[in-house]
C-alpha positions as CSV (number, residue, x, y, z in Angstrom):
1,M,0.1,-0.1,0.2
2,L,1.1,3.5,-1.1
3,I,0.5,4.8,2.8
4,Q,2.6,2.4,4.2
5,E,5.7,2.7,1.8
6,C,5.7,6.5,2.7
7,N,5.9,5.9,6.1
8,A,8.6,3.2,5.6
9,S,10.6,5.2,3.3
10,G,11.6,7.4,5.9
11,L,10.8,10.6,3.7
12,T,8.5,13.2,4.5
13,K,5.0,12.9,2.5
14,R,6.1,15.9,0.3
15,E,9.3,14.1,-0.6
16,F,7.4,10.7,-1.0
17,C,5.1,12.2,-3.1
18,Q,7.7,14.3,-5.3
19,Q,9.6,11.2,-5.7
20,R,6.6,9.3,-6.8
21,G,5.3,12.1,-9.0
22,I,1.7,12.2,-6.8
23,S,0.2,15.7,-5.9
24,E,0.2,16.1,-2.1
25,K,-3.1,16.9,-2.3
26,S,-4.5,13.9,-3.9
27,F,-2.2,12.2,-1.3
28,Y,-4.0,13.6,1.6
29,Y,-7.4,13.2,0.3
30,W,-6.9,9.3,0.0
31,L,-5.2,9.1,3.2
32,R,-8.0,11.0,5.0
33,K,-10.8,8.8,2.6
34,L,-8.6,5.6,4.3
35,R,-9.1,6.9,7.9
36,T,-12.7,7.4,7.7
37,Q,-13.1,4.1,6.2
38,M,-10.9,2.4,8.8
39,A,-12.7,4.5,11.8
40,E,-16.1,3.8,10.6
41,S,-15.3,0.2,10.4
42,V,-13.9,-0.5,13.9
43,T,-16.9,-1.2,16.1
44,P,-16.1,0.6,19.8
45,R,-15.6,-1.5,22.5
46,L,-15.6,-1.2,26.3
47,V,-12.1,-1.4,28.2
48,P,-12.2,-2.6,32.0
49,L,-10.1,-0.3,34.1
50,E,-8.9,-0.8,37.4
51,P,-9.3,1.6,40.0
52,V,-6.3,3.0,41.2
53,S,-5.8,3.1,45.2
54,A,-5.3,6.4,46.6
55,A,-2.3,5.6,48.6
56,E,-0.7,5.4,44.7
57,D,-0.9,9.2,44.3
58,I,2.2,10.6,43.9
59,L,3.6,13.7,42.9
60,H,6.2,13.0,39.9
61,I,8.9,15.3,39.1
62,Q,11.4,15.0,36.1
63,Y,14.0,17.8,36.0
64,R,17.8,17.8,33.9
65,G,17.4,13.6,34.1
66,A,16.6,13.6,37.7
67,E,13.4,11.8,39.1
68,L,11.9,12.8,42.3
69,K,8.5,10.9,43.3
70,L,6.8,12.4,46.6
71,P,3.5,11.8,48.1
72,T,0.6,13.9,47.1
73,G,0.4,15.7,50.7
74,V,3.9,17.1,50.6
75,D,4.7,20.6,51.7
76,I,4.7,22.5,48.3
77,D,6.8,25.3,49.5
78,A,9.5,22.6,50.7
79,V,9.4,21.4,47.1
80,A,9.5,24.6,45.6
81,A,12.8,25.5,47.8
82,L,14.4,22.2,46.9
83,L,13.8,22.7,43.2
84,R,15.1,26.4,43.5
85,S,18.1,24.8,45.0
86,I,18.9,22.3,42.2
87,Q,18.0,24.8,39.7
88,S,21.1,26.8,41.1
89,L,23.6,23.9,40.7
């Protein structure tokens, strides 16, 4: 399929169309048409979700490759002071 070839080519859609002699407008028209057909053919289904325990609630901060996981009830002023001190390093 042409769209799969385009994705596998590593080229931008514009470059791919130019190499194949296809108008971009036509390419995007057929891409949109295919996506619409695929969306209409798929039957929606429900996916069961597992409830998350409140004990797992954490504040997750990533900064310059460092990761900090804190309970959500942590003092926000202390966290801000910690982040300011890290930033000045």
